[in-house]
N, C-alpha and C positions, 0 to 999 in steps of 0.2 A: 392488423391492430397493433401489437407489440413489435411484431417485425418491420411495420412501417416506421415505428419510432427509432428502431435500432437502424434501419436504412439510412433514415433522414440524418441521423447523428453522424453515421459514417460517411455520408455523402457530404457533409459540411453544411447541410440546411439548418441554418439556426433561426429559423421563422417557425418551424414545425412545432405546434403545441396540440397535443392529443389527449383525449379522455374516452373512457368507455367501461364496458363490463367485461369480467372474465368468468370462468366457470365456477371459481370459488371466491369472487370478490370483485374489485373495480381497480381501475388505473386512472392516473392523471399524470400529465407532464406539464408541469407549470412553468417550465423554461426549457430551452434547447438541452439536450444531453442529461435531463433530470426527470426521473420516472418514480413516481410513488405508486407502491401496490399495497392496496388496503383490503385485507380479508373480511369476508362475511363474518366468519366465526373463528376469531383467534384462539388458539390452544393454550392451555394453561402455562406450557412451559416456553411459550414464545418470548422473543426478545424484539426490540425495535432495532432492526438490522439495517445498517448502512453499508452497501457493498459498492466500493468505488473502484474504476478503472481508468486507464488512459490519462492519468494525471501527467504522464509523459506519453506523447502522442505516437512514439514508434514502438510501445509495448504492447503486442498484439494478443498474446496469449490470454491476459485477463479479459480482453474483449470478447474472445471466442468462448470463454467460460460464462460469461454473463449472457451470450447468445444461446448457449445451451440451457441456462435457467429459463430464460424468457420463452423459449420453444416449449418447454415443458408445462409451464404455466399456462400458456395460450391453448396448448392442446388438452389440458385437463389432466394430464399424466403427473404432474406435479402438483399437490394440494398446497394451496396458499393458506398457511395457517398463522402467519406473522406479519406485522407491518414492515415494509422493506422499502428502502431508498436506493434506487440504483443510480449511480452517477457515472458519466462518462466525461472526464475533466476537461481536457484541452482539446476542444473540438477542432480548432484550426490546425494544430499540430498533428492531430489524428489523420485529418483529411491530406495532409501534406508529408504524412509518414516521417515526422521530424520529432525529436525530444521535446522542443519547445520552440516557439517563435523568436522571442527577444529575451525572456527571462524564465528561469526554471521555477515553474508552477509550485513545486513542492518545497519551496522555502518561504511561501508567502502567507500561510495560514496563521495569521496573527490579528486580533482584533486591534481596530485604530490603523489599519493599513492604510497609508496616504499615498503610495506610488501610482502613478498614471500608466496607462498602456493596457493591451489586450489581456495578458496574464494577470496582472493585479485586479483588474476589473472582474475577471472570471473567478478569482479567489475569493473576493467579496460576495460574488453571487453564490457560490458553492458554500460559503460560510452560513450565509443567510438561509439557505435550503437546508442545511443540516440543523440549524437553530430551530427553524419551524418545525422540522420533523419530529426531533426529539422534545419538543414543547407539546406537540399534538399528540404523541404516544407516551406521555409521562408515566403512565401506569406500568410501561414495560421497562425491564432492564436494557440500558443503552449498549449497543455493539456496533463496531465498526471495523471491517476488513478493508483495507486499501491495498488493491492487487497491483502488482508491478512484476517486471522481469529485469534482470540485471544487465548491464553493459557487457561485462565479461564472464568468462566461465569462473565456476566456483567449486571449491573442493566439497561444498555442500549446496548442491544446486537448488535445493527448495528450503529456504530459511526464513525466520520470522524477525523483525526487528521490534523490540519492546519500546515504546516511547518513555522518556523520563517525564515523571510527573507524580503528583501526591497519590494518585489512585493506584492502589496496589492490583496486581493481576490476581485474578482468582484462580486456585489450584487447577479447577475444571478446564481452563482454557488451555493449559499444557497438555492435559489428557487429551482434549479434542484435536489438538494441533499435530500430537504425536501419533493419534490413529489416522490423521490425513497425510501422514508420509512426510511431514515437515521433519528436516533432518538437523537443524541447528537453531539456536535462538541468540540474538544479539542484542544485549541489555545496554540501552543507552545510558550515558552518564550525565547529560544536561539536556535542557529544551532545545529543540531543533526546528520547531515551527513547520513541521510537515502535516500533511492532512491528517494522519492518525494521531498525531500529538494534539492536534486541535480538539478532536472529539474527546480524548482522555483529559486533557487540560481544563477545558471550559465546561464539559458535560460529564465529567466522571465515568465515561463510558470504557468498557473493555475494548480498546482499539489498537490495532497493529499494523505495521506495514508487512506485507507478504511478498517476498521474491520468489517467483514461481519458475524459475530455469533462466534461461538466457534470451536476450532480445532477438526476435526473428520476425520475418514478414509474415502477413496473413497465409495460412496455409502451410507455414514452415514450422509450425510448434508441435512439440510433443505432448499432445493432450492426453494420451494413454498413461504417462507418468503422473498426470494430474487428477487422474480419475479418484483417487482416495480424497483429495482436497475438494473436487466437486462434490463428493457425497457429503461432506461437512457443510458446504453451502446449501445443498438440497435439503438437509436436515433442518437447518436453520429458517430455511424458507417455509417449510412444512410446519414449523413451531415444535419440532421434537427434539427429544435430547439427542445430541450427536454421538457417535461411537467414541469410545475412549481407549487409551493405550497407556502404557507406562512412561512418563515422560523422560525418565533416566535414559530412554534410547536415543533422545536427542543430545547433541553437544551444546553446552551453554557457554557463552562468551560474555564478558564484561568490558564494555568499552573504557579505557582508561586515558587515552590521549586522542586529541584531534589536530590534524595538520591543516593549516589554511594557507592560502596563497596570498601573499602580501605585495609581491613586486612581479615585474613583467619578466623577469629572468628566472622565476621560480621553476624548479624542476624536481621530479621525483628521481630517486637514484636507483631504479630498479627497471626492468623490462616492462613495457607498457600492457603486455599480454598476460601478466602473472594472474592466476586465478585469485579470487576471493578467497580468505582464509589462509593465505600463504604466511608462514611463519618465518621470522627473520630473528637471528641470534644476537646476543650482547655484542655492541660494539659496531653493529652496521649502521652506516648513514642511510637514512630512508629519503631525506629531502635536503634541498639547499635554496636559500632565498637570501637575496642581498639585504632586505631588511630584517627578516627574523633570524637569520643565520642558519646553521645546520641543526638537524634533528637527527640524534643517534639514539638507538636503542640502549637503554643503561643495563641493569643486572638481570631482568627479566624478559625472555623472548616475547615478542609482540607479532600479533597476527593482523595483516592489513585487509581492510574491507573497504569497498567502494573507492579505490584510488583513481584520480582522475586529474591530472596536472592543468587541465585546459579550463578549468572553472574560471569564473570572473573573480577580480580581486576581491579579497575579503570573505571569500566562500570557501567551503570545506574541500579540501584536496583528498583527504584519506581519513578514515577511522583506523585507530589501533586499539587492539583488544587483548585480553589475556583470558584463558580457559577458567571457568568456574564449575563447580558441580552443585552450586546452590540452587535449589529450587523451592519456591515458597508457595 
């Protein structure tokens, strides 16, 4: 049943649409890579949960976590007590073990998107699926965890990105994530049109991008280190209150600058393999671009996250952040 759905998605079968019964509910797959789980008896603390993975097709650890969840639900060892929408995003890229085919899918989640092509078409399909799901379960608080792994090493291997939006983060989210062994928080400073931003911006959801280690092929992921986070997902699926911990144990960072690539000769002025959250002192030249000029660190040290000089023109090549102790 659910394994058939997962196998079809991993195999690039874009025609498989399934439905059926589960030990504690039912399921339906209205489109390839999209699976809705509907409980027979939702619990009082349940949320309407969107759990997405493979928005970048080479990020396999989140897919393996989804597989663990589905196996428990199908076996009846994991009680289904909340409505859940499981999404595997970029099926073609996933089948080819590529980050994306032509366009970074995680920059396309904005209503009114007019671009043509595989990834824009998929973005519109996923946005519509999320819209339908939240509308169908409007009595539940909306939640979206978009699961990723990072291209490079990180001084904090497991960290969360808080999208910039009017919807504030509820304090309990930091407590849940701290208990799930998330090590750092990166707070965005402007809209970025990622998948988690879509749910927060348009639906007022508690929505986050989760970076769960480094990119690795199937079978090469350290799932043991992700066991606390899997426990958080299982609690949400059961409709139970997750475990909590003091969020002050996490390191908080606020994004203050964004470096974009404006010209073909753009370059980042540091080694390509530096870890995320590496600090640079005042005066350091971080980027050169014949259109935008140099970017230098001013009075306050800056921490670089997601550096990638080979992005398309006009796209973000790095985020720069400063530490903050603020927890709301």
